[in-house]
C-alpha positions in Angstrom: 0.0 0.0 0.0 1.5 3.3 -1.1 0.3 6.5 0.5 0.9 10.0 -0.7 1.9 12.7 1.8 -1.6 14.1 2.2 -3.1 10.7 3.0 -0.3 9.9 5.5 -0.8 13.3 7.1 -4.5 12.8 7.4 -4.1 9.4 9.0 -1.5 10.7 11.5 -3.7 13.6 12.4 -6.7 11.3 13.0 -4.6 9.0 15.2 -3.3 11.9 17.2 -6.8 13.3 17.7 -8.1 9.9 18.9 -5.1 9.5 21.3 -5.7 13.1 22.7 -9.4 12.3 23.3 -8.4 9.1 25.1 -5.9 10.9 27.2 -8.5 13.6 28.1 -11.0 10.9 29.2 -8.4 9.2 31.3 -7.4 12.4 32.9 -11.1 13.1 33.8 -11.5 9.7 35.3 -8.3 10.0 37.3 -9.4 13.5 38.6 -12.8 12.2 39.5 -11.4 9.2 41.5 -8.8 11.4 43.2 -11.4 13.2 45.2 -12.6 10.1 47.0 -10.7 8.9 49.9 -9.1 5.5 49.6 -11.1 2.5 50.7 -8.8 1.7 53.6 -9.3 5.2 55.0 -13.1 5.0 54.7 -13.1 1.6 56.4 -10.8 2.8 59.1 -13.0 5.8 59.8 -16.0 3.5 59.8 -14.4 1.1 62.4 -13.5 4.1 64.6 -17.0 5.4 64.5 -18.4 1.9 65.2 -16.0 1.4 68.1 -16.9 4.9 69.5 -20.6 4.1 69.2 -20.2 0.8 70.9 -18.4 2.4 73.8 -21.1 4.9 74.4 -20.2 7.7 72.0 -18.4 11.0 72.3 -19.0 14.6 71.4 -17.7 14.3 67.8 -17.1 10.6 66.7 -15.8 11.2 63.2 -12.7 13.3 63.9 -10.5 10.6 62.4 -12.6 10.7 59.2 -12.1 14.5 58.9 -8.4 14.0 59.4 -8.3 11.3 56.7 -10.1 13.6 54.3 -7.8 16.6 54.9 
């Protein structure tokens, strides 16, 4: 298959556009997931709140969760 310069340029441009769109979608997914705390932090905060509740509670039981989110 023999391509002239125009055809090759068109194919390269299309491929770059597709790759840029993919990279933009990946960046949006990464940004959206970065806002959520890690599962282990959420589980840790849950266990702390549960333990505090089982012991009778305190004034502000989710202090650890706020530190994990900071």
